[in-house]
N, CA, C and O of each residue as an XYZ file, in Angstrom:
480
protein
N       4.068     25.481    -91.088
C       3.747     24.859    -89.807
C       2.603     25.641    -89.167
O       2.631     26.871    -89.124
N       1.623     24.940    -88.683
C       0.490     25.626    -88.071
C       0.583     25.560    -86.551
O       1.246     24.692    -85.984
N      -0.087     26.481    -85.927
C      -0.115     26.550    -84.477
C      -1.084     25.517    -83.929
O      -2.177     25.339    -84.467
N      -0.693     24.845    -82.877
C      -1.589     23.900    -82.204
C      -2.204     24.625    -81.012
O      -1.503     25.257    -80.221
N      -3.512     24.524    -80.900
C      -4.246     25.202    -79.841
C      -4.742     24.192    -78.818
O      -5.006     23.033    -79.135
N      -4.858     24.660    -77.598
C      -5.481     23.849    -76.558
C      -6.300     24.775    -75.675
O      -5.982     25.955    -75.533
N      -7.337     24.240    -75.091
C      -8.191     25.017    -74.205
C      -7.816     24.704    -72.766
O      -7.625     23.545    -72.398
N      -7.715     25.727    -71.978
C      -7.410     25.549    -70.564
C      -8.558     26.133    -69.764
O      -8.863     27.319    -69.887
N      -9.187     25.324    -68.958
C     -10.304     25.770    -68.146
C      -9.800     26.001    -66.732
O      -9.236     25.106    -66.103
N     -10.010     27.213    -66.246
C      -9.568     27.567    -64.902
C     -10.753     27.594    -63.946
O     -11.847     28.011    -64.323
N     -10.547     27.169    -62.755
C     -11.549     27.232    -61.692
C     -12.899     26.647    -62.097
O     -13.941     27.209    -61.759
N     -12.893     25.556    -62.797
C     -14.137     24.857    -63.090
C     -14.902     25.349    -64.301
O     -16.031     24.903    -64.505
N     -14.373     26.220    -65.098
C     -15.072     26.611    -66.321
C     -15.202     28.115    -66.476
O     -14.752     28.892    -65.633
N     -15.821     28.495    -67.561
C     -16.010     29.896    -67.904
C     -17.499     30.176    -67.996
O     -18.234     29.442    -68.656
N     -17.944     31.232    -67.340
C     -19.327     31.673    -67.446
C     -19.378     32.714    -68.558
O     -19.104     33.893    -68.331
N     -19.735     32.263    -69.778
C     -19.722     33.163    -70.927
C     -20.743     34.279    -70.801
O     -20.507     35.380    -71.299
N     -21.874     34.024    -70.148
C     -22.847     35.098    -69.940
C     -22.216     36.221    -69.131
O     -22.403     37.397    -69.442
N     -21.476     35.861    -68.101
C     -20.813     36.865    -67.277
C     -19.660     37.525    -68.037
O     -19.449     38.734    -67.939
N     -18.925     36.720    -68.788
C     -17.780     37.233    -69.534
C     -18.195     38.285    -70.557
O     -17.494     39.280    -70.742
N     -19.325     38.072    -71.219
C     -19.769     38.976    -72.278
C     -20.920     39.887    -71.866
O     -21.563     40.481    -72.732
N     -21.197     40.015    -70.580
C     -22.365     40.776    -70.140
C     -22.335     42.237    -70.560
O     -23.393     42.831    -70.766
N     -21.155     42.836    -70.693
C     -21.053     44.241    -71.076
C     -20.724     44.421    -72.558
O     -20.506     45.546    -73.008
N     -20.687     43.335    -73.312
C     -20.359     43.405    -74.729
C     -21.637     43.537    -75.553
O     -22.663     42.936    -75.235
N     -21.556     44.328    -76.610
C     -22.728     44.547    -77.446
C     -22.297     44.811    -78.880
O     -21.119     45.012    -79.176
N     -23.286     44.804    -79.755
C     -23.081     45.137    -81.160
C     -24.110     46.188    -81.542
O     -25.208     46.231    -80.987
N     -23.746     47.026    -82.487
C     -24.687     47.978    -83.058
C     -25.007     47.469    -84.461
O     -24.122     47.340    -85.307
N     -26.268     47.187    -84.687
C     -26.699     46.650    -85.969
C     -27.578     47.660    -86.687
O     -28.411     48.321    -86.066
N     -27.393     47.775    -87.983
C     -28.297     48.561    -88.814
C     -29.254     47.572    -89.464
O     -28.851     46.749    -90.286
N     -30.508     47.661    -89.093
C     -31.534     46.774    -89.625
C     -32.450     47.572    -90.548
O     -32.765     48.731    -90.276
N     -32.870     46.947    -91.629
C     -33.774     47.583    -92.584
C     -34.998     46.699    -92.754
O     -34.918     45.477    -92.634
N     -36.113     47.321    -93.029
C     -37.333     46.560    -93.245
C     -38.438     47.451    -93.768
O     -38.189     48.550    -94.263
N     -39.665     46.961    -93.651
C     -40.859     47.713    -94.031
C     -41.791     47.742    -92.835
O     -41.960     46.741    -92.140
N     -42.394     48.901    -92.604
C     -43.369     48.980    -91.520
C     -44.731     48.487    -92.012
O     -44.856     48.063    -93.161
N     -45.737     48.540    -91.163
C     -47.057     48.016    -91.499
C     -47.733     48.811    -92.619
O     -48.698     48.337    -93.220
N     -47.231     50.018    -92.902
C     -47.780     50.855    -93.964
C     -47.039     50.651    -95.290
O     -47.388     51.264    -96.299
N     -46.012     49.785    -95.284
C     -45.254     49.523    -96.492
C     -44.085     50.466    -96.715
O     -43.430     50.406    -97.756
N     -43.813     51.351    -95.736
C     -42.685     52.283    -95.856
C     -41.384     51.564    -95.534
O     -41.328     50.757    -94.605
N     -40.328     51.860    -96.309
C     -39.012     51.346    -95.966
C     -38.528     52.085    -94.725
O     -38.636     53.307    -94.631
N     -37.993     51.323    -93.777
C     -37.528     51.904    -92.517
C     -36.151     51.338    -92.163
O     -35.722     50.314    -92.695
N     -35.471     52.037    -91.248
C     -34.187     51.564    -90.732
C     -34.202     51.678    -89.221
O     -35.001     52.417    -88.645
N     -33.315     50.943    -88.594
C     -33.182     50.993    -87.145
C     -31.758     50.621    -86.764
O     -31.246     49.580    -87.176
N     -31.130     51.471    -85.980
C     -29.855     51.103    -85.354
C     -30.209     50.496    -84.003
O     -30.829     51.147    -83.162
N     -29.813     49.256    -83.805
C     -30.155     48.532    -82.589
C     -28.890     48.165    -81.824
O     -27.963     47.577    -82.381
N     -28.862     48.516    -80.553
C     -27.779     48.098    -79.664
C     -28.235     46.794    -79.023
O     -29.174     46.773    -78.227
N     -27.562     45.715    -79.379
C     -27.985     44.391    -78.916
C     -26.837     43.714    -78.172
O     -25.687     43.760    -78.606
N     -27.163     43.091    -77.057
C     -26.138     42.397    -76.282
C     -25.700     41.150    -77.041
O     -26.452     40.586    -77.835
N     -24.488     40.742    -76.781
C     -23.964     39.531    -77.416
C     -24.878     38.344    -77.082
O     -25.107     37.467    -77.914
N     -25.383     38.336    -75.875
C     -26.272     37.257    -75.432
C     -27.546     37.183    -76.277
O     -28.054     36.090    -76.525
N     -28.066     38.327    -76.722
C     -29.315     38.368    -77.487
C     -29.120     38.189    -78.990
O     -30.099     38.021    -79.718
N     -27.873     38.221    -79.471
C     -27.623     38.116    -80.911
C     -28.191     36.837    -81.521
O     -28.766     36.865    -82.609
N     -28.028     35.732    -80.827
C     -28.509     34.449    -81.350
C     -30.028     34.466    -81.487
O     -30.561     34.006    -82.496
N     -30.722     34.985    -80.492
C     -32.182     35.048    -80.543
C     -32.650     35.985    -81.648
O     -33.609     35.681    -82.358
N     -31.978     37.124    -81.796
C     -32.331     38.059    -82.862
C     -32.098     37.427    -84.230
O     -32.938     37.547    -85.123
N     -30.983     36.767    -84.393
C     -30.684     36.094    -85.653
C     -31.762     35.071    -85.999
O     -32.174     34.966    -87.154
N     -32.215     34.324    -85.010
C     -33.243     33.302    -85.241
C     -34.552     33.932    -85.714
O     -35.191     33.420    -86.634
N     -34.946     35.023    -85.101
C     -36.211     35.653    -85.490
C     -36.087     36.361    -86.844
O     -37.065     36.442    -87.587
N     -34.909     36.867    -87.165
C     -34.704     37.507    -88.465
C     -34.788     36.489    -89.603
O     -35.198     36.834    -90.712
N     -34.408     35.253    -89.342
C     -34.456     34.213    -90.370
C     -35.886     33.748    -90.642
O     -36.157     33.149    -91.683
N     -36.784     34.016    -89.725
C     -38.179     33.627    -89.894
C     -38.923     34.785    -90.557
O     -38.501     35.937    -90.458
N     -40.002     34.483    -91.216
C     -40.821     35.516    -91.839
C     -41.970     35.861    -90.888
O     -43.137     35.604    -91.183
N     -41.614     36.447    -89.743
C     -42.611     36.782    -88.731
C     -42.434     38.230    -88.284
O     -41.346     38.798    -88.375
N     -43.513     38.803    -87.807
C     -43.431     40.146    -87.232
C     -42.932     40.015    -85.799
O     -43.253     39.057    -85.097
N     -42.140     40.999    -85.381
C     -41.655     41.002    -84.006
C     -41.380     42.440    -83.594
O     -41.269     43.331    -84.435
N     -41.273     42.648    -82.311
C     -40.959     43.965    -81.773
C     -39.450     44.060    -81.592
O     -38.858     43.339    -80.790
N     -38.851     44.952    -82.345
C     -37.386     45.033    -82.385
C     -36.791     45.382    -81.017
O     -35.699     44.926    -80.679
N     -37.505     46.182    -80.239
C     -36.978     46.582    -78.928
C     -36.954     45.436    -77.925
O     -36.391     45.575    -76.838
N     -37.570     44.286    -78.284
C     -37.478     43.102    -77.423
C     -36.071     42.504    -77.450
O     -35.736     41.677    -76.601
N     -35.245     42.913    -78.414
C     -33.919     42.316    -78.592
C     -32.785     43.286    -78.294
O     -31.616     42.909    -78.376
N     -33.104     44.515    -77.952
C     -32.064     45.482    -77.639
C     -32.628     46.880    -77.506
O     -33.840     47.069    -77.398
N     -31.735     47.859    -77.514
C     -32.131     49.261    -77.380
C     -32.067     49.938    -78.739
O     -31.054     49.861    -79.434
N     -33.145     50.597    -79.110
C     -33.166     51.334    -80.368
C     -32.379     52.623    -80.175
O     -32.720     53.453    -79.331
N     -31.324     52.782    -80.962
C     -30.466     53.963    -80.879
C     -30.999     55.063    -81.793
O     -31.021     56.233    -81.411
N     -31.424     54.694    -82.983
C     -32.004     55.634    -83.947
C     -32.864     54.838    -84.913
O     -32.574     53.679    -85.209
N     -33.924     55.470    -85.401
C     -34.806     54.803    -86.357
C     -35.514     55.853    -87.191
O     -35.662     56.998    -86.764
N     -35.951     55.464    -88.379
C     -36.676     56.395    -89.228
C     -37.073     55.746    -90.530
O     -36.835     54.560    -90.756
N     -37.695     56.561    -91.396
C     -38.114     56.087    -92.715
C     -36.969     56.242    -93.702
O     -36.119     57.121    -93.559
N     -36.962     55.363    -94.717
C     -35.953     55.437    -95.770
C     -34.601     54.946    -95.289
O     -34.504     54.012    -94.493
N     -33.555     55.599    -95.791
C     -32.182     55.285    -95.395
C     -31.738     56.245    -94.300
O     -32.230     57.372    -94.239
N     -30.807     55.820    -93.426
C     -30.325     56.732    -92.395
C     -29.616     57.934    -93.037
O     -28.757     57.755    -93.900
N     -29.969     59.152    -92.623
C     -29.309     60.334    -93.179
C     -27.858     60.434    -92.693
O     -27.501     59.847    -91.672
N     -27.034     61.171    -93.421
C     -25.616     61.292    -93.065
C     -25.369     61.761    -91.627
O     -24.433     61.287    -90.984
N     -26.190     62.680    -91.114
C     -25.965     63.161    -89.746
C     -26.201     62.063    -88.714
O     -25.508     62.014    -87.698
N     -27.169     61.182    -88.963
C     -27.416     60.055    -88.050
C     -26.254     59.071    -88.131
O     -25.775     58.592    -87.104
N     -25.799     58.767    -89.343
C     -24.660     57.861    -89.510
C     -23.436     58.401    -88.776
O     -22.729     57.651    -88.103
N     -23.188     59.701    -88.906
C     -22.032     60.315    -88.252
C     -22.169     60.248    -86.732
O     -21.202     59.956    -86.028
N     -23.363     60.519    -86.237
C     -23.595     60.472    -84.789
C     -23.387     59.062    -84.234
O     -22.793     58.888    -83.169
N     -23.873     58.071    -84.953
C     -23.696     56.676    -84.531
C     -22.207     56.319    -84.541
O     -21.715     55.679    -83.611
N     -21.496     56.729    -85.582
C     -20.063     56.437    -85.679
C     -19.272     57.068    -84.545
O     -18.322     56.471    -84.039
N     -19.661     58.274    -84.144
C     -18.974     58.936    -83.028
C     -19.303     58.290    -81.686
O     -18.429     58.113    -80.837
N     -20.568     57.942    -81.510
C     -20.998     57.373    -80.228
C     -20.526     55.938    -80.045
O     -20.259     55.500    -78.925
N     -20.424     55.206    -81.156
C     -20.054     53.796    -81.097
C     -18.977     53.501    -82.134
O     -19.266     52.885    -83.160
N     -17.729     53.933    -81.884
C     -16.671     53.674    -82.871
C     -16.446     52.181    -83.053
O     -16.495     51.409    -82.095
N     -16.199     51.788    -84.289
C     -15.986     50.380    -84.611
C     -14.710     50.222    -85.397
O     -14.118     51.198    -85.859
N     -14.298     48.996    -85.543
C     -13.126     48.710    -86.368
C     -13.385     49.150    -87.798
O     -12.483     49.669    -88.456
N     -14.607     48.951    -88.292
C     -14.929     49.328    -89.666
C     -14.878     50.837    -89.843
O     -14.339     51.321    -90.838
N     -15.435     51.601    -88.884
C     -15.413     53.053    -89.036
C     -14.002     53.590    -88.851
O     -13.644     54.590    -89.474
N     -13.199     52.959    -88.020
C     -11.815     53.388    -87.850
C     -10.977     53.030    -89.061
O     -10.023     53.740    -89.380
N     -11.312     51.942    -89.744
C     -10.584     51.553    -90.944
C     -10.755     52.593    -92.032
O      -9.849     52.805    -92.839
N     -11.925     53.253    -92.063
C     -12.147     54.315    -93.035
C     -11.170     55.456    -92.853
O     -10.813     56.130    -93.820
N     -10.731     55.683    -91.612
C      -9.781     56.758    -91.345
C      -8.449     56.501    -92.043
O      -7.738     57.447    -92.383
N      -8.105     55.237    -92.261
C      -6.858     54.921    -92.947
C      -6.857     55.463    -94.367
O      -5.811     55.821    -94.908
N      -8.034     55.518    -94.959
C      -8.137     55.938    -96.349
C      -8.443     57.422    -96.475
O      -8.557     57.934    -97.589
N      -8.579     58.123    -95.353
C      -8.893     59.538    -95.399
C      -7.709     60.386    -94.973
O      -7.885     61.542    -94.588
N      -6.520     59.838    -95.033
C      -5.330     60.609    -94.730
C      -5.108     60.861    -93.246
O      -4.419     61.814    -92.882
N      -5.667     60.042    -92.399
C      -5.478     60.211    -90.962
C      -4.034     59.892    -90.595
O      -3.362     59.128    -91.289
N      -3.570     60.474    -89.514
C      -2.221     60.186    -89.030
C      -2.239     58.868    -88.276
O      -2.535     58.817    -87.082
N      -1.919     57.818    -88.987
C      -1.938     56.471    -88.432
C      -0.521     55.919    -88.510
O       0.114     55.997    -89.562
N      -0.016     55.360    -87.407
C       1.331     54.782    -87.454
C       1.460     53.739    -88.560
O       0.521     52.993    -88.840
N       2.625     53.700    -89.176
C       2.861     52.792    -90.298
C       2.608     51.342    -89.924
O       2.113     50.571    -90.747
N       2.943     50.953    -88.683
C       2.754     49.555    -88.293
C       1.280     49.164    -88.250
O       0.956     47.984    -88.382
N       0.380     50.131    -88.070
C      -1.050     49.825    -88.086
C      -1.554     49.657    -89.510
O      -2.549     48.968    -89.736
N      -0.883     50.273    -90.469
C      -1.323     50.202    -91.852
C      -0.843     48.925    -92.536
O      -1.447     48.469    -93.507
N       0.252     48.348    -92.022
C       0.762     47.105    -92.589
C      -0.159     45.961    -92.217
O      -0.560     45.827    -91.061
N      -0.489     45.147    -93.184
C      -1.305     43.984    -92.906
C      -0.399     42.842    -92.495
O       0.486     42.439    -93.250
N      -0.619     42.319    -91.293
C       0.200     41.222    -90.783
C      -0.680     40.001    -90.546
O      -1.900     40.092    -90.413
N      -0.028     38.889    -90.500
C      -0.716     37.671    -90.098
C      -1.047     37.785    -88.619
O      -0.327     38.459    -87.883
N      -2.112     37.147    -88.167
C      -2.549     37.267    -86.778
C      -1.453     36.936    -85.775
O      -1.427     37.510    -84.686
N      -0.550     36.026    -86.116
C       0.461     35.603    -85.150
C       1.741     36.417    -85.238
O       2.737     36.070    -84.603
N       1.730     37.500    -86.020
C       2.893     38.366    -86.102
C       2.811     39.569    -85.164
O       3.748     40.365    -85.102
N       1.723     39.709    -84.448
C       1.567     40.858    -83.553
C       2.186     40.610    -82.219
O       2.143     41.479    -81.348
């Protein structure tokens, strides 16, 4: 049996821009600079700007990355381990926390069990 969902709009609707104004994502972007060097950039981008960034990434055009968010770290080649660690500490994510499960961290057993979304 599946769950039936319904949407309930309170007070005339939801302002999603306001709802997500403080939400952001940290993206690791890779590319080549004008000199042909491989480069990386960690970009802090608002949820609101994700759609615009996605659209420009799908095109084969040059653009200024800082027009879509805040550059957290950038450099040539691949991000070094110290930069990766600093980003993980400053911006913890579900993915980086999931790694702790496999590194012997003290995690409650109920967090390690995989449950269906409606069992929580």
